[in-house]
C-alpha positions as CSV (number, residue, x, y, z in Angstrom):
1,M,9.3,-36.5,-15.0
2,G,8.3,-39.8,-13.4
3,G,5.1,-39.6,-11.1
4,I,3.6,-36.6,-13.1
5,V,0.6,-37.3,-15.2
6,L,-0.8,-34.5,-17.3
7,T,-4.3,-35.0,-18.3
8,G,-5.1,-31.6,-20.0
9,S,-5.0,-28.0,-19.4
10,R,-7.4,-26.0,-17.1
11,T,-10.2,-24.4,-18.9
12,T,-11.6,-22.3,-15.9
13,D,-10.3,-19.9,-13.7
14,F,-9.2,-21.5,-10.3
15,N,-9.6,-18.4,-8.2
16,L,-13.2,-17.9,-9.7
17,E,-14.1,-21.6,-9.0
18,V,-13.0,-21.2,-5.4
19,A,-15.1,-17.9,-4.9
20,K,-18.0,-19.9,-6.4
21,G,-17.6,-22.6,-3.9
22,N,-16.8,-25.3,-6.2
23,F,-13.8,-26.6,-4.3
24,T,-14.8,-28.1,-1.0
25,G,-12.6,-26.9,1.8
26,E,-11.3,-23.8,0.2
27,T,-12.4,-20.3,1.1
28,P,-11.4,-17.0,-0.4
29,I,-10.6,-14.3,2.0
30,T,-9.5,-10.6,1.5
31,I,-7.6,-8.9,4.3
32,N,-8.1,-5.1,3.7
33,M,-5.8,-2.7,5.5
34,T,-5.7,1.3,5.8
35,T,-3.6,3.6,7.5
36,T,-2.9,7.4,7.9
37,A,-0.5,6.9,10.7
38,A,2.6,5.6,8.7
39,T,5.9,7.2,9.5
40,S,9.4,6.8,7.9
41,V,9.9,3.9,10.3
42,F,8.2,0.5,9.7
43,G,5.0,0.0,11.7
44,D,2.0,-2.2,11.4
45,W,-0.5,-1.5,8.6
46,W,-3.4,0.1,11.0
47,N,-4.6,3.5,12.2
48,L,-3.2,3.4,15.5
49,G,0.4,3.6,14.2
50,G,3.3,2.0,15.7
51,L,3.4,-1.7,16.5
52,L,0.7,-4.0,17.8
53,T,1.8,-5.8,21.1
54,Y,0.3,-9.4,20.6
55,P,-1.2,-10.8,23.8
56,T,0.6,-13.8,25.5
57,V,-2.4,-15.0,27.1
58,A,-6.2,-15.2,26.1
59,E,-8.1,-12.1,27.1
60,T,-11.6,-11.0,27.9
61,L,-12.6,-8.5,25.5
62,Q,-15.4,-5.7,25.1
63,V,-16.8,-3.9,22.2
64,R,-18.0,-0.2,22.0
65,S,-18.7,2.6,19.6
66,T,-17.6,6.1,19.8
67,S,-21.2,7.1,18.5
68,P,-24.3,6.6,20.7
69,N,-26.2,5.8,17.4
70,D,-24.6,2.6,17.0
71,T,-26.8,0.5,19.1
72,D,-29.9,-1.8,19.0
73,G,-32.5,0.2,17.1
74,G,-30.1,3.3,16.6
75,S,-29.4,5.0,13.3
76,G,-26.0,3.4,13.0
77,A,-24.8,0.0,13.3
78,N,-26.9,-2.3,15.4
79,K,-24.8,-5.6,15.6
80,V,-21.2,-6.7,14.8
81,Q,-19.8,-10.1,13.9
82,I,-16.5,-10.4,15.9
83,N,-14.1,-13.1,14.6
84,T,-11.3,-14.4,17.1
85,L,-9.3,-17.2,17.8
86,S,-9.0,-19.2,21.1
87,L,-5.6,-19.8,22.7
88,A,-5.4,-23.1,20.8
89,R,-6.0,-20.9,17.6
90,I,-9.7,-22.3,17.1
91,E,-12.0,-20.1,15.3
92,Q,-14.6,-18.3,17.4
93,T,-17.2,-16.0,16.0
94,Q,-19.9,-13.9,18.0
95,D,-22.7,-11.7,16.8
96,V,-22.9,-8.9,19.4
97,T,-25.5,-6.3,19.9
98,L,-24.1,-2.9,20.4
99,N,-24.9,-0.6,23.1
100,G,-23.6,2.9,21.9
101,T,-20.6,4.0,23.8
102,T,-21.3,1.6,26.6
103,P,-18.9,-1.7,26.4
104,V,-20.5,-4.8,25.8
105,V,-18.4,-7.9,27.2
106,L,-17.6,-10.7,24.7
107,T,-18.2,-14.3,25.8
108,G,-15.4,-16.3,26.7
109,T,-11.6,-15.3,26.1
110,H,-9.8,-14.4,22.9
111,F,-6.2,-14.8,21.8
112,R,-6.0,-13.5,18.3
113,M,-8.2,-11.3,16.1
114,N,-9.3,-11.9,12.5
115,P,-11.3,-9.5,10.6
116,S,-14.7,-8.2,12.0
117,L,-17.7,-6.5,10.4
118,V,-20.9,-4.9,10.7
119,I,-24.0,-7.2,10.3
120,P,-26.7,-5.7,8.2
121,P,-29.3,-4.4,8.3
122,V,-28.4,-1.1,10.2
123,G,-30.3,2.0,10.6
124,T,-28.3,4.1,8.2
125,P,-29.1,4.1,4.4
126,E,-25.4,3.3,3.7
127,G,-25.4,0.5,6.0
128,N,-22.3,1.7,7.9
129,N,-21.5,2.3,11.5
130,E,-21.5,6.0,12.5
131,G,-18.6,5.8,15.0
132,D,-15.4,3.9,15.4
133,I,-16.3,0.3,16.7
134,I,-13.5,-0.5,19.0
135,I,-12.7,-4.1,20.3
136,E,-10.5,-3.8,23.5
137,T,-9.4,-5.3,26.8
138,A,-11.2,-3.8,30.0
139,A,-8.1,-1.9,30.6
140,G,-8.4,-0.2,27.3
141,L,-5.7,-2.0,25.3
142,R,-7.1,-1.9,21.7
143,R,-7.3,-5.3,19.9
144,Q,-9.2,-4.1,16.6
145,T,-11.1,-1.1,15.1
146,I,-13.9,-0.9,12.6
147,A,-13.5,2.7,11.5
148,A,-16.4,4.9,11.2
149,T,-18.6,4.5,7.9
150,S,-16.4,1.5,7.0
151,G,-18.5,-1.6,8.2
152,L,-15.3,-3.7,8.3
153,S,-11.9,-3.8,10.2
154,H,-9.1,-2.5,8.0
155,E,-5.9,-3.9,9.7
156,G,-3.0,-5.9,8.5
157,F,-3.0,-8.8,10.8
158,S,-4.0,-12.3,10.5
159,T,-3.5,-15.6,12.3
160,V,-4.1,-19.0,10.4
161,P,-6.7,-21.0,12.4
162,A,-5.8,-24.5,13.6
163,G,-6.5,-27.1,11.1
164,F,-6.0,-24.8,8.1
165,S,-3.3,-23.5,5.7
166,L,-3.1,-20.1,4.0
167,F,-2.1,-19.7,0.4
168,G,-1.4,-16.3,-1.2
169,V,-3.2,-15.0,-4.3
170,Q,-2.2,-11.5,-4.7
171,L,-1.2,-8.2,-3.0
172,I,-2.5,-4.8,-4.1
173,S,-1.0,-1.7,-2.6
174,C,-2.4,1.7,-3.2
175,P,-0.6,4.8,-1.8
176,S,-2.2,8.1,-2.3
177,F,-0.9,10.6,-5.0
178,N,2.8,11.7,-4.5
179,N,3.5,9.2,-1.8
180,H,6.5,6.7,-1.7
181,G,7.8,4.2,0.7
182,E,8.2,0.4,1.5
183,M,6.1,-2.4,2.6
184,R,7.0,-5.9,4.1
185,I,5.4,-9.0,5.4
186,G,6.3,-10.6,8.6
187,Y,5.8,-14.2,9.6
188,R,6.0,-16.0,12.9
189,L,6.3,-19.8,13.3
190,P,3.3,-21.8,14.1
191,G,2.1,-21.5,17.8
192,S,5.4,-19.6,18.8
193,D,5.9,-16.3,20.6
194,Q,9.3,-15.9,18.8
195,P,10.3,-12.8,16.9
196,F,8.7,-12.2,13.6
197,I,10.8,-12.9,10.4
198,Y,10.3,-10.5,7.7
199,G,10.5,-10.5,4.0
200,P,12.6,-8.0,2.1
201,P,11.1,-4.6,1.7
202,I,9.1,-3.9,-1.4
203,P,9.1,-0.5,-2.7
204,F,6.0,1.6,-3.9
205,Y,6.1,5.0,-5.6
206,Q,2.7,7.1,-6.4
207,Q,0.8,4.4,-8.0
208,P,-1.1,1.2,-7.3
209,L,1.3,-2.0,-7.2
210,V,-0.2,-5.2,-8.1
211,M,1.7,-8.4,-7.1
212,P,0.2,-11.7,-8.0
213,V,1.8,-14.8,-6.5
214,K,3.0,-16.9,-9.4
215,S,4.2,-19.8,-7.3
216,P,1.9,-20.0,-4.1
217,F,3.5,-21.5,-1.0
218,G,1.5,-22.6,2.3
219,V,1.5,-20.8,5.4
220,P,0.8,-23.4,8.0
221,Q,-1.8,-23.4,10.8
222,Q,-1.5,-21.2,13.8
223,S,1.0,-18.8,12.0
224,D,0.9,-15.2,12.8
225,I,1.3,-12.8,9.9
226,R,1.5,-8.9,10.0
227,F,1.9,-6.5,7.1
228,Q,4.0,-3.3,7.7
229,V,4.6,-0.2,6.0
230,R,6.8,2.8,6.0
231,C,6.2,6.2,4.1
232,D,8.3,9.1,3.4
233,N,5.4,11.4,3.8
234,S,4.0,11.0,7.2
235,N,0.2,10.7,7.7
236,A,-0.3,9.8,4.0
237,L,-3.3,7.5,3.2
238,L,-2.2,4.1,2.5
239,T,-4.4,1.2,1.5
240,Q,-3.7,-2.4,0.8
241,Q,-5.4,-5.6,-0.1
242,A,-4.3,-9.2,0.5
243,D,-6.1,-11.8,-1.3
244,I,-5.6,-15.3,0.1
245,I,-7.2,-18.8,0.1
246,L,-7.9,-20.6,3.5
247,V,-7.6,-24.3,2.8
248,D,-9.0,-26.9,5.2
249,N,-5.9,-29.3,6.1
250,S,-8.0,-32.4,5.8
251,T,-8.0,-31.8,2.1
252,L,-4.2,-31.6,1.6
253,Q,-2.1,-34.6,1.3
254,N,0.6,-33.4,3.5
255,P,0.0,-30.2,5.6
256,Q,3.3,-30.6,7.3
257,A,5.3,-30.0,4.1
258,N,4.4,-26.3,4.5
259,I,6.5,-26.2,7.6
260,E,9.2,-28.4,6.2
261,A,9.5,-25.9,3.1
262,R,10.4,-23.1,5.4
């Protein structure tokens, strides 16, 4: 075992230390996903059902709500933080003041979506949006939705930003009672528009399924990831949580090894 030096066992929980901010360049992220639109055929884990058509060029986007109360000074959400990536997969964040059902155009252009959220404080005591907050193109192609009262987008898509790598921690799948089906994870090579590569289907049956990643591997920068699900009972409520760690590549000895390992 030449080259390996053991200096003692770890006495703290690594994931907890990351969450506490004790490791520079490492950020814990949770991707929440919910759908009631699953069918017996694999589709993306989002409430529109079917498959997301990924854009091939950067787009101008706008945001609106289905409720007039989601507006500056209204009783619902007043502002949202929208997280996107540029064509070069550089992180972009905008805080946008809502105008009810009237679309507000975002600054710049956008190529990929990462989870977006309502910014507190808001008018409602629960702190949530009263309508669906929809991020879309001017032509009405939906790119993301923050469902009413949720305060956070629940969609199974993620793109690793340029300059970072992604490491999985665990998946938690939660089908509603008496539902069964399969889920799978799709992966696309960094910066490409080639077809997705899918892992084997993972079955679930009526109860939560917790899948810790015992031997984490790195997903390299600019990779697209999508979570898909099928269910034998159509329109069932299906939720999943993916816990990951986003790592700044400047802290890694050999980020390219993530690609070579594929």
